[in-house]
ZAMARGU-4260 file (C-alpha; in steps of 0.2 Angstrom, whole numbers, plus 5000, padded with zeros to 4 digits):
<rodrens>
0) 5385/5108/5071 | 5399/5106/5083 | 5401/5120/5096 | 5419/5127/5097 | 5418/5135/5115
5) 5434/5128/5121 | 5444/5133/5106 | 5436/5150/5104 | 5439/5154/5123 | 5458/5150/5121
10) 5461/5156/5103 | 5451/5172/5105 | 5460/5176/5122 | 5477/5175/5113 | 5473/5185/5098
15) 5465/5198/5109 | 5480/5198/5121 | 5491/5202/5106 | 5481/5219/5105 | 5481/5219/5124
20) 5500/5218/5125 | 5502/5232/5112 | 5490/5243/5122 | 5498/5239/5138 | 5515/5245/5131
25) 5507/5262/5126 | 5497/5264/5142 | 5511/5260/5154 | 5524/5270/5145 | 5513/5286/5144
30) 5503/5282/5160 | 5487/5277/5151 | 5482/5259/5152 | 5469/5255/5138 | 5471/5236/5140
35) 5458/5226/5131 | 5453/5209/5140 | 5443/5194/5134 | 5436/5192/5152 | 5419/5199/5156
40) 5419/5211/5171 | 5417/5201/5187 | 5419/5184/5179 | 5430/5171/5186 | 5441/5159/5176
45) 5427/5146/5175 | 5413/5158/5172 | 5411/5167/5156 | 5397/5179/5155 | 5386/5179/5140
50) 5392/5190/5126 | 5383/5199/5111 | 5384/5191/5094 | 5394/5199/5080 | 5384/5206/5066
55) 5384/5193/5051 | 5393/5196/5035 | 5381/5199/5020 | 5390/5186/5009 | 5395/5170/5017
60) 5413/5165/5013 | 5413/5147/5007 | 5427/5134/5007 | 5434/5126/4991 | 5420/5112/4991
65) 5408/5126/4989 | 5399/5122/5005 | 5395/5134/5019 | 5406/5131/5034 | 5400/5133/5052
70) 5412/5122/5062 | 5417/5118/5079 | 5434/5111/5082 | 5449/5118/5072 | 5455/5101/5067
75) 5438/5098/5058 | 5443/5112/5046 | 5462/5111/5046 | 5465/5093/5049 | 5475/5081/5037
80) 5460/5077/5027 | 5457/5095/5022 | 5464/5102/5007 | 5469/5120/5004 | 5455/5133/5001
85) 5453/5150/4994 | 5443/5165/5000 | 5437/5156/5015 | 5428/5161/5031 | 5427/5152/5048
90) 5415/5157/5061 | 5418/5152/5080 | 5402/5151/5091 | 5400/5150/5109 | 5388/5137/5118
95) 5373/5148/5115 | 5377/5148/5096 | 5383/5166/5095 | 5397/5171/5084 | 5412/5177/5094
100) 5426/5176/5081 | 5428/5176/5063 | 5443/5171/5052 | 5444/5177/5034 | 5458/5173/5022
105) 5462/5173/5003 | 5470/5156/5003 | 5473/5143/5017 | 5485/5129/5013 | 5490/5115/5025
110) 5508/5109/5025 | 5517/5094/5032 | 5520/5093/5051 | 5504/5102/5055 | 5509/5119/5047
115) 5496/5130/5039 | 5500/5144/5028 | 5487/5158/5026 | 5487/5173/5014 | 5479/5189/5019
120) 5472/5183/5035 | 5459/5193/5045 | 5452/5190/5062 | 5437/5198/5070 | 5435/5196/5089
125) 5422/5201/5101 | 5429/5208/5117 | 5422/5207/5134 | 5421/5226/5136 | 5409/5227/5121
130) 5423/5231/5109 | 5429/5222/5093 | 5447/5218/5089 | 5453/5216/5071 | 5469/5208/5066
135) 5476/5207/5048 | 5492/5203/5039 | 5499/5199/5022 | 5503/5181/5027 | 5502/5169/5042
140) 5511/5153/5046 | 5503/5142/5059 | 5509/5126/5068 | 5495/5115/5074 | 5502/5097/5078
145) 5490/5083/5076 | 5478/5081/5090 | 5479/5099/5096 | 5463/5110/5095 | 5472/5126/5092
150) 5488/5132/5084 | 5504/5129/5095 | 5513/5143/5087 | 5513/5154/5072 | 5520/5170/5064
155) 5511/5184/5055 | 5521/5194/5042 | 5519/5209/5031 | 5510/5224/5037 | 5503/5216/5053
160) 5490/5227/5060 | 5479/5225/5075 | 5465/5238/5078 | 5453/5239/5092 | 5436/5247/5090
165) 5424/5252/5104 | 5410/5244/5094 | 5408/5233/5078 | 5413/5245/5064 | 5407/5234/5049
170) 5389/5241/5049 | 5396/5258/5049 | 5410/5266/5040 | 5413/5281/5051 | 5420/5272/5066
175) 5438/5275/5069 | 5449/5262/5079 | 5452/5266/5097 | 5469/5258/5096 | 5480/5253/5081
180) 5495/5241/5082 | 5507/5240/5067 | 5523/5230/5064 | 5530/5219/5050 | 5531/5202/5059
185) 5522/5195/5074 | 5526/5178/5081 | 5516/5168/5095 | 5518/5152/5105 | 5503/5146/5113
190) 5512/5133/5124 | 5523/5147/5131 | 5509/5160/5130 | 5522/5171/5121 | 5521/5185/5108
195) 5537/5192/5100 | 5544/5202/5086 | 5561/5209/5081 | 5554/5223/5070 | 5549/5241/5072
200) 5532/5243/5082 | 5520/5257/5081 | 5505/5259/5092 | 5493/5273/5091 | 5477/5277/5101
205) 5467/5293/5105 | 5480/5305/5112 | 5494/5291/5111 | 5508/5286/5100 | 5522/5274/5104
210) 5537/5266/5094 | 5550/5254/5098 | 5559/5239/5090 | 5556/5221/5095 | 5548/5215/5110
215) 5543/5199/5120 | 5526/5197/5128 | 5521/5183/5139 | 5503/5180/5144 | 5497/5173/5161
220) 5483/5162/5154 | 5478/5157/5172 | 5474/5175/5176 | 5470/5180/5158 | 5483/5195/5160
225) 5499/5201/5154 | 5514/5192/5163 | 5528/5201/5155 | 5532/5213/5142 | 5550/5217/5137
230) 5559/5227/5124 | 5577/5229/5124 | 5577/5243/5111 | 5576/5261/5111 | 5559/5268/5110
235) 5547/5283/5112 | 5530/5287/5117 | 5520/5303/5114 | 5504/5307/5123 | 5492/5322/5122
240) 5483/5323/5139 | 5468/5332/5132 | 5464/5318/5120 | 5465/5303/5132 | 5449/5293/5133
245) 5441/5288/5149 | 5435/5271/5154 | 5416/5268/5151 | 5407/5266/5167 | 5393/5256/5159
250) 5385/5252/5142 | 5372/5266/5143 | 5386/5279/5144 | 5394/5272/5128 | 5378/5273/5119
255) 5375/5254/5118 | 5360/5245/5126 | 5362/5228/5133 | 5352/5216/5143 | 5368/5208/5150
260) 5370/5210/5169 | 5382/5222/5175 | 5397/5212/5182 | 5410/5218/5195 | 5425/5228/5190
265) 5442/5219/5189 | 5456/5228/5197 | 5474/5224/5192 | 5491/5232/5196 | 5506/5234/5184
270) 5524/5240/5185 | 5534/5247/5170 | 5552/5252/5169 | 5561/5261/5156 | 5580/5261/5156
275) 5595/5269/5148 | 5595/5288/5144 | 5576/5292/5148 | 5570/5309/5142 | 5553/5316/5145
280) 5547/5331/5136 | 5531/5341/5140 | 5530/5357/5131 | 5544/5368/5137 | 5549/5356/5151
285) 5562/5342/5149 | 5567/5329/5161 | 5581/5317/5159 | 5586/5302/5170 | 5594/5284/5169
290) 5578/5275/5173 | 5559/5278/5173 | 5547/5267/5184 | 5529/5268/5183 | 5516/5259/5194
295) 5497/5259/5189 | 5481/5253/5195 | 5469/5247/5181 | 5450/5244/5182 | 5445/5232/5168
300) 5462/5234/5161 | 5459/5253/5159 | 5466/5268/5169 | 5456/5274/5183 | 5446/5290/5181
305) 5457/5298/5193 | 5473/5294/5183 | 5465/5300/5167 | 5460/5317/5175 | 5477/5319/5183
310) 5485/5317/5165 | 5473/5329/5158 | 5476/5342/5171 | 5495/5341/5167 | 5491/5352/5152
315) 5475/5362/5155 | 5470/5373/5141 | 5477/5391/5141 | 5465/5406/5143 | 5467/5417/5128
320) 5457/5430/5136 | 5467/5431/5152 | 5472/5449/5156 | 5487/5455/5166 | 5505/5458/5160
325) 5518/5445/5163 | 5537/5446/5164 | 5538/5428/5157 | 5536/5426/5139 | 5520/5416/5134
330) 5521/5401/5122 | 5520/5405/5104 | 5503/5396/5102 | 5492/5399/5117 | 5477/5388/5118
335) 5485/5372/5112 | 5490/5359/5125 | 5507/5353/5128 | 5511/5335/5122 | 5521/5323/5133
340) 5535/5314/5124 | 5545/5300/5132 | 5561/5292/5125 | 5572/5278/5131 | 5588/5270/5125
345) 5590/5253/5133 | 5572/5245/5134 | 5556/5244/5143 | 5549/5231/5154 | 5531/5228/5160
350) 5525/5216/5174 | 5509/5214/5184 | 5510/5215/5203 | 5501/5203/5214 | 5504/5213/5230
355) 5500/5231/5232 | 5516/5241/5231 | 5519/5256/5243 | 5518/5267/5227 | 5500/5262/5225
360) 5493/5261/5243 | 5486/5278/5241 | 5488/5282/5223 | 5481/5275/5206 | 5497/5279/5196
365) 5514/5283/5202 | 5530/5288/5192 | 5548/5289/5197 | 5563/5295/5188 | 5580/5290/5195
370) 5598/5289/5190 | 5606/5276/5201 | 5623/5277/5192 | 5626/5295/5189 | 5614/5301/5203
375) 5607/5315/5193 | 5589/5318/5187 | 5588/5334/5178 | 5572/5344/5174 | 5572/5360/5164
380) 5558/5372/5160 | 5562/5384/5145 | 5548/5396/5149 | 5551/5399/5167 | 5570/5396/5166
385) 5568/5384/5180 | 5579/5368/5182 | 5581/5355/5195 | 5594/5341/5198 | 5591/5327/5210
390) 5594/5309/5213 | 5576/5304/5210 | 5560/5313/5205 | 5543/5305/5209 | 5525/5309/5203
395) 5509/5304/5210 | 5498/5306/5195 | 5481/5305/5202 | 5484/5317/5216 | 5496/5327/5206
400) 5511/5327/5218 | 5529/5329/5213 | 5543/5324/5224 | 5562/5327/5222 | 5574/5318/5233
405) 5592/5318/5235 | 5606/5310/5246 | 5611/5321/5261 | 5605/5338/5265 | 5611/5346/5248
410) 5605/5332/5236 | 5591/5343/5227 | 5596/5358/5218 | 5583/5370/5210 | 5589/5384/5199
415) 5579/5399/5191 | 5591/5407/5179 | 5597/5424/5185 | 5585/5423/5200 | 5589/5410/5213
420) 5596/5393/5217 | 5588/5382/5230 | 5597/5367/5238 | 5589/5354/5249 | 5587/5335/5252
425) 5569/5334/5247 | 5556/5345/5238 | 5537/5341/5236 | 5526/5350/5224 | 5507/5348/5223
430) 5501/5353/5206 | 5483/5353/5211 | 5484/5365/5226 | 5500/5375/5222 | 5508/5370/5238
435) 5527/5367/5238 | 5536/5359/5253 | 5554/5357/5258 | 5552/5344/5272 | 5570/5346/5278
440) 5584/5358/5279 | 5589/5369/5264 | 5596/5385/5257 | 5590/5397/5244 | 5603/5409/5236
445) 5600/5423/5225 | 5608/5423/5208 | 5606/5442/5205 | 5621/5453/5206 | 5623/5459/5224
450) 5624/5478/5227 | 5637/5485/5239 | 5630/5498/5251 | 5647/5505/5254 | 5665/5503/5249
455) 5669/5493/5265 | 5654/5481/5263 | 5658/5465/5254 | 5647/5459/5240 | 5637/5445/5247
460) 5623/5437/5238 | 5605/5436/5246 | 5601/5420/5253 | 5589/5411/5266 | 5594/5395/5276
465) 5582/5384/5286 | 5584/5369/5297 | 5567/5360/5299 | 5556/5363/5284 | 5549/5376/5272
470) 5533/5379/5261 | 5529/5389/5246 | 5512/5393/5239 | 5511/5396/5221 | 5497/5404/5210
475) 5484/5392/5204 | 5468/5391/5193 | 5454/5379/5192 | 5467/5367/5184 | 5480/5368/5197
480) 5496/5378/5197 | 5496/5392/5185 | 5514/5393/5178 | 5509/5408/5167 | 5504/5418/5182
485) 5514/5433/5188 | 5518/5433/5202 | 5519/5414/5202 | 5526/5413/5220 | 5512/5420/5232
490) 5519/5415/5249 | 5534/5406/5257 | 5536/5399/5275 | 5552/5393/5283 | 5554/5385/5300
495) 5568/5380/5311 | 5584/5392/5314 | 5579/5402/5298 | 5593/5414/5292 | 5590/5426/5278
500) 5603/5438/5272 | 5604/5452/5259 | 5617/5466/5257 | 5625/5463/5274 | 5609/5462/5283
505) 5606/5445/5292 | 5588/5440/5298 | 5586/5425/5309 | 5571/5417/5318 | 5562/5401/5321
510) 5549/5405/5308 | 5549/5417/5293 | 5534/5420/5281 | 5535/5430/5266 | 5521/5436/5254
515) 5525/5441/5236 | 5517/5453/5223 | 5522/5463/5207 | 5532/5479/5208 | 5529/5493/5197
520) 5541/5485/5184 | 5530/5470/5183 | 5543/5459/5193 | 5540/5447/5207 | 5546/5455/5223
525) 5543/5453/5242 | 5528/5462/5248 | 5528/5457/5267 | 5539/5447/5278 | 5535/5440/5295
530) 5549/5433/5307 | 5543/5424/5323 | 5552/5416/5337 | 5568/5424/5343 | 5568/5436/5328
535) 5584/5444/5325 | 5590/5457/5312 | 5609/5461/5311 | 5613/5475/5300 | 5631/5476/5306
540) 5636/5494/5309 | 5618/5499/5305 | 5612/5490/5321 | 5605/5475/5329 | 5586/5471/5332
545) 5579/5456/5341 | 5560/5452/5346 | 5548/5438/5347 | 5540/5444/5331 | 5545/5455/5317
550) 5533/5461/5303 | 5540/5470/5288 | 5530/5477/5273 | 5539/5482/5257 | 5537/5496/5244
555) 5529/5489/5228 | 5533/5505/5219 | 5552/5503/5221 | 5563/5496/5208 | 5572/5486/5221
560) 5568/5478/5238 | 5564/5492/5250 | 5555/5491/5267 | 5541/5503/5270 | 5536/5499/5288
565) 5543/5486/5301 | 5534/5481/5317 | 5543/5472/5331 | 5533/5463/5345 | 5537/5455/5361
570) 5554/5458/5371 | 5560/5470/5357 | 5579/5474/5359 | 5588/5485/5347 | 5607/5491/5347
575) 5616/5503/5336 | 5633/5511/5338 | 5634/5507/5357 | 5615/5513/5360 | 5602/5500/5365
580) 5583/5500/5365 | 5571/5488/5374 | 5552/5488/5373 | 5537/5476/5370 | 5532/5484/5354
585) 5542/5494/5341 | 5537/5501/5323 | 5548/5510/5310 | 5543/5517/5294 | 5555/5519/5279
590) 5558/5531/5264 | 5571/5531/5251 | 5584/5544/5250 | 5591/5552/5234 | 5604/5538/5232
595) 5590/5525/5233 | 5594/5518/5250 | 5581/5515/5263 | 5582/5525/5279 | 5570/5526/5294
600) 5558/5540/5292 | 5549/5538/5309 | 5551/5526/5324 | 5540/5522/5338 | 5541/5510/5353
605) 5528/5506/5366 | 5526/5497/5383 | 5541/5496/5394 | 5553/5507/5383 | 5571/5508/5389
610) 5584/5517/5379 | 5603/5517/5384 | 5614/5528/5373 | 5632/5526/5369 | 5636/5542/5379
615) 5628/5535/5395 | 5610/5543/5394 | 5596/5531/5399 | 5578/5534/5394 | 5562/5525/5401
620) 5545/5528/5395 | 5528/5520/5390 | 5530/5526/5372 | 5544/5533/5362 | 5541/5542/5345
625) 5556/5547/5335 | 5559/5557/5319 | 5577/5551/5314 | 5578/5564/5300 | 5575/5578/5312
630) 5584/5569/5326 | 5569/5571/5337 | 5562/5559/5350 | 5546/5561/5361 | 5544/5551/5377
635) 5527/5548/5385 | 5525/5539/5401 | 5518/5539/5419 | 5531/5545/5420 | 5544/5545/5407
640) 5562/5547/5413 | 5579/5552/5406 | 5594/5549/5416 | 5613/5552/5414 | 5625/5545/5427
645) 5617/5550/5444 | 5605/5563/5437 | 5587/5559/5430 | 5573/5569/5423 | 5555/5563/5423
650) 5539/5569/5416 | 5523/5563/5407 | 5529/5569/5390 | 5546/5575/5385 | 5555/5578/5369
655) 5574/5576/5364 | 5581/5586/5350 | 5598/5577/5346 | 5603/5590/5333 | 5600/5605/5344
660) 5604/5595/5360 | 5589/5600/5369 | 5577/5592/5381 | 5559/5598/5384 | 5547/5592/5397
665) 5529/5596/5393 | 5519/5597/5410 | 5525/5593/5427 | 5540/5583/5430 | 5555/5580/5441
670) 5574/5581/5441 | 5584/5570/5452 | 5603/5570/5456 | 5610/5557/5468 | 5628/5561/5468
675) 5638/5574/5478 | 5640/5591/5469 | 5657/5599/5472 | 5650/5616/5468 | 5634/5616/5478
680) 5639/5603/5491 | 5624/5593/5489 | 5623/5574/5490 | 5605/5572/5483 | 5595/5584/5474
685) 5576/5583/5468 | 5569/5597/5458 | 5550/5596/5454 | 5540/5608/5443 | 5522/5610/5438
690) 5522/5617/5420 | 5537/5613/5409 | 5555/5611/5408 | 5568/5614/5394 | 5587/5610/5394
695) 5599/5616/5381 | 5615/5606/5382 | 5624/5617/5369 | 5624/5632/5380 | 5621/5622/5396
700) 5605/5630/5402 | 5590/5623/5410 | 5573/5632/5413 | 5559/5625/5425 | 5542/5633/5426
705) 5527/5633/5437 | 5528/5630/5456 | 5545/5623/5457 | 5552/5614/5472 | 5570/5610/5474
710) 5575/5598/5488 | 5593/5596/5491 | 5602/5585/5504 | 5619/5591/5510 | 5619/5575/5521
715) 5607/5565/5530 | 5607/5578/5543 | 5605/5593/5532 | 5592/5598/5519 | 5589/5613/5509
720) 5572/5617/5500 | 5570/5630/5486 | 5552/5635/5481 | 5549/5646/5466 | 5539/5650/5451
725) 5553/5648/5439 | 5571/5640/5441 | 5585/5642/5429 | 5601/5631/5430 | 5617/5634/5421
730) 5629/5619/5418 | 5645/5616/5408 | 5641/5619/5389 | 5643/5604/5377 | 5657/5612/5367
735) 5667/5614/5383 | 5664/5596/5389 | 5670/5590/5372 | 5685/5601/5373 | 5689/5594/5390
740) 5684/5577/5385 | 5673/5574/5400 | 5655/5573/5404 | 5655/5584/5419 | 5638/5593/5419
745) 5639/5601/5437 | 5628/5615/5440 | 5637/5632/5439 | 5623/5644/5442 | 5605/5642/5449
750) 5592/5656/5449 | 5575/5654/5458 | 5561/5667/5453 | 5546/5670/5463 | 5535/5671/5447
755) 5537/5661/5431 | 5538/5677/5420 | 5553/5684/5430 | 5556/5696/5444 | 5539/5700/5453
760) 5539/5709/5470 | 5523/5700/5475 | 5528/5682/5471 | 5544/5677/5480 | 5556/5663/5479
765) 5561/5654/5495 | 5576/5645/5501 | 5573/5634/5516 | 5588/5626/5525 | 5586/5614/5539
770) 5600/5606/5550 | 5597/5591/5562 | 5605/5581/5575 | 5602/5563/5580 | 5590/5561/5594
775) 5582/5545/5599 | 5568/5554/5608 | 5563/5564/5593 | 5552/5559/5579 | 5562/5549/5566
780) 5577/5550/5578 | 5581/5567/5571 | 5579/5584/5580 | 5579/5601/5571 | 5593/5612/5577
785) 5593/5626/5564 | 5581/5633/5552 | 5585/5646/5538 | 5572/5655/5527 | 5578/5666/5513
790) 5564/5675/5503 | 5566/5686/5487 | 5559/5688/5470 | 5575/5682/5463 | 5588/5671/5472
795) 5604/5667/5463 | 5617/5653/5468 | 5633/5657/5458 | 5643/5640/5461 | 5658/5647/5451
800) 5660/5662/5462 | 5653/5653/5478 | 5640/5666/5480 | 5621/5666/5485 | 5613/5682/5479
805) 5596/5691/5481 | 5598/5707/5470 | 5581/5713/5475 | 5572/5717/5492 | 5571/5701/5502
810) 5570/5693/5519 | 5581/5681/5529 | 5576/5671/5544 | 5588/5661/5554 | 5583/5650/5569
815) 5595/5641/5581 | 5586/5628/5590 | 5600/5620/5600 | 5595/5616/5618 | 5604/5625/5632
820) 5599/5617/5648 | 5609/5629/5659 | 5601/5644/5651 | 5583/5637/5652 | 5585/5632/5670
825) 5581/5614/5666 | 5565/5619/5659 | 5564/5611/5642 | 5547/5620/5638 | 5556/5637/5638
830) 5558/5645/5621 | 5576/5649/5620 | 5579/5648/5601 | 5591/5660/5594 | 5582/5669/5580
835) 5588/5681/5567 | 5577/5690/5555 | 5584/5701/5542 | 5574/5712/5529 | 5582/5723/5516
840) 5576/5734/5502 | 5592/5733/5491 | 5602/5717/5489 | 5609/5702/5498 | 5625/5693/5494
845) 5632/5677/5503 | 5649/5671/5500 | 5649/5653/5506 | 5667/5649/5505 | 5672/5663/5517
850) 5656/5663/5527 | 5652/5682/5523 | 5635/5690/5520 | 5631/5707/5514 | 5614/5716/5515
855) 5611/5734/5507 | 5599/5748/5509 | 5586/5749/5523 | 5592/5734/5531 | 5581/5728/5546
860) 5586/5715/5558 | 5578/5707/5573 | 5590/5696/5583 | 5588/5686/5599 | 5604/5676/5604
865) 5602/5658/5608 | 5596/5656/5626 | 5593/5675/5628 | 5575/5681/5633 | 5577/5698/5625
870) 5576/5703/5606 | 5588/5715/5598 | 5582/5726/5584 | 5594/5734/5571 | 5591/5745/5556
875) 5605/5751/5544 | 5609/5755/5526 | 5622/5741/5525 | 5625/5725/5535 | 5639/5713/5534
880) 5639/5696/5543 | 5652/5683/5546 | 5647/5665/5548 | 5657/5649/5552 | 5659/5642/5534
885) 5658/5624/5541 | 5641/5628/5548 | 5633/5625/5532 | 5637/5607/5534 | 5641/5605/5552
890) 5626/5603/5563 | 5634/5598/5580 | 5627/5605/5596 | 5643/5616/5600 | 5644/5625/5583
895) 5642/5644/5582 | 5634/5650/5566 | 5636/5669/5567 | 5654/5675/5571 | 5651/5694/5570
900) 5641/5707/5562 | 5644/5725/5556 | 5631/5738/5552 | 5634/5754/5544 | 5624/5770/5539
905) 5610/5777/5549 | 5612/5763/5562 | 5598/5760/5574 | 5599/5747/5587 | 5586/5743/5601
910) 5585/5731/5615 | 5573/5731/5629 | 5571/5749/5635 | 5587/5755/5627 | 5589/5762/5609
915) 5605/5768/5601 | 5608/5778/5585 | 5625/5777/5577 | 5634/5777/5560 | 5642/5760/5563
920) 5640/5745/5574 | 5651/5730/5576 | 5644/5714/5585 | 5654/5699/5592 | 5642/5685/5593
925) 5654/5674/5604 | 5655/5688/5617 | 5638/5695/5615 | 5645/5713/5614 | 5640/5727/5601
930) 5652/5741/5598 | 5643/5757/5591 | 5653/5772/5584 | 5650/5788/5574 | 5658/5795/5559
935) 5668/5810/5563 | 5657/5825/5567 | 5643/5814/5573 | 5640/5806/5589 | 5632/5790/5596
940) 5616/5793/5605 | 5608/5781/5618 | 5590/5783/5623 | 5586/5774/5639 | 5568/5774/5645
945) 5575/5774/5663 | 5586/5789/5660 | 5579/5807/5659 | 5589/5812/5645 | 5598/5804/5630
950) 5617/5801/5632 | 5629/5804/5618 | 5647/5799/5615 | 5660/5793/5603 | 5659/5775/5606
955) 5647/5764/5615 | 5649/5746/5620 | 5634/5736/5623 | 5633/5719/5632 | 5617/5713/5624
960) 5617/5697/5634 | 5618/5707/5651 | 5610/5723/5645 | 5624/5734/5651 | 5632/5748/5642
965) 5650/5756/5643 | 5653/5773/5636 | 5669/5781/5629 | 5669/5800/5627 | 5652/5801/5634
970) 5644/5818/5636 | 5627/5823/5643 | 5613/5830/5632 | 5602/5844/5639 | 5584/5840/5641
975) 5572/5851/5633 | 5561/5863/5643
</rodrens>
């Protein structure tokens, strides 16, 4: 028997490639490549691995001569000498005698010119992957010229069917074909390696169905592969990803045992292109384009496991037991998988690739939709109401990455109906991880109807723009993105000059991250936003905020977007209506008012807080806590400080009540004023207290409690110090300043109390006044020339009337320390200070403008003139003094403080050994003369220790400096026995 190895290898390859071509069309179009090859895995062109033998048929088909036929060369059977035959069977064997193909027919009739007509032909072919292919038709016409070992060309007609089985189905009747190819005619040309038809073609497989009209297929016989497949007709392909069959890794996995050695896997690369109006439908999703390109890597002419898995995960089974409400309507038949349908209008072309295209360098299958003419690739999702338009759409099937690309920065548009529209130049979506990426600049605009906050605010839609890139994180399950999840969007990140705006509020920063959740209505809303890098919030008239980082949390119980808490960190600066704030950390909590608008409920700032108000108030503190509803702000620091113009108040803890216009300092503190006060005449003022302080701006009153010390500088040569247990200051009331339209807060009245609870005869307030001259020989180049002490339980400085009052018993001490070398005889150690000590039991009033002082009731005076060695004592019921008004500020050496003094009522004067009793005394300080007189009916009495009897008279002039007296109307007084 003649072996037919050469014929069986060539003829079998071509018949098998008919099925291979059909399967290739299906596989490439629907991204599944179930290509059947006659090569054994790992075999080269000249090395065919042993193949198992087909199961024999029970009844051997005989030729017309009645003899059984096991033949080798085709010409031996179909040569010119052979007549026609009926119900014949031809077996083709390999070199080992195994049957590799069988041809069955009803009739076989040779014709002239090498033509052969066959009725009801059937061919069974063994394939290298262990499967079996079966071809049948109603009629076949073959051309086999004389001398050829195989048909040159041919045509099958009438119900042409090619079926491929994973194993020989003839021993069993329950084995279904893996692939079925159906058409009305099929022509082949072995010299060209070509298959073609002009009729309608249907190809079906597990999870696959494809239809088109007419095709041309060219086989690369050298590499035993498809060289070209092309159809110029419209067509369609349908795939059910859940039904796709994976490649068998070995014979044991398929259930077949074989002793054949395992050969190397053959890898091949293919490219397919559909043109025309391409439409891809996948459940509720529809994509349209002008062109669809597909690249695929095949292992033994089958899709890789990664490709199969990627396709399966396109439509994971839905979980019917999933809980949780969703705002998106679920498909009507949950649990069923979506079916992928592809249609095209102009044709399909499939070709192999000898090189590795860039699309397959890291992928096993890669698809691209493009529209080179119109420039629009459109994708629409009926369920999510999401649509996209772009120039191209790419899909890496194994890694499940989608990429939308456009031309220019606004080439890709994504639109969610009534929600948002995003525009960018590139958009990437990883279906496995749920990560979406905008690798370039873009903008997202809200499509919801904007709400005007006020009549003068324009209706502007919410939007976010970015310059560099953006990322979205979507909900995912074990199969990848869970498009039925609610919320679908979990997080978003934007980078590079990000700008977000909503209802007139503009937020900018280098990075913006947002986190999303469901609100009480079951709608996706923003739960948290973080702005980093030069964060800025501009709310127009509502204010401006900048910081290094801004963190905002939102209310999920609200119907609209509403913040609940906002935190700003790093170089925080805020401005509103002319007022500014600076700190390193700030936090605000929000509530919604009855109109539904958000307002600040509480505000705090920490670390280097500086506040500058529109009306000129400056506040510094370590911490600031504010209650905007009550208009209360608390400052805490070491110390905190509030300043206005040249005035400042500091303390460890203080509170501002803007509604009541009050300021309270808890604990010790200080008040500084560094400008000249026209009322008090001070250039600098420092008031320190130990317990607390409260200022009421509405009535213009300030109260300082606990060991108060007021230091006031008239000039650099004059200083006054007030010590008290309580100090009260009165300033210009707020309403009066508003009426006059000025901010003059000059002190009108100051009261110092010795005790914090009020007037106390034990605890006294004191006013100490010092005057200096410049002296390079003195410490600090200043020498004290005058010292004044004023003590009393209550000391009142009435700036309006220009009076200093002590309405209760008190004491006044005046020391004149100017040197008088002539009086001291050149002895600088001699104590020649002029000293005046006044005590009273009634009241004291000093009128500064006229330099007049009045003491009432039981006034007691001790007086030593400047340079005089003797002390003069005086007692009376009333004492009036006249001072040089300029002496309060003039500290020159030649100035005289006291001009004159007048004592009235029970006047008693004493100096040295002399004592005088009178009703009235007038003293001229410049002359050193005292004139004492009596009321009518009374007399002036002089007691002199050197005279035996007192002297009386109407008027006594006493030269206190020289201790000489002069009488007028003097008369002796009889001495007692």
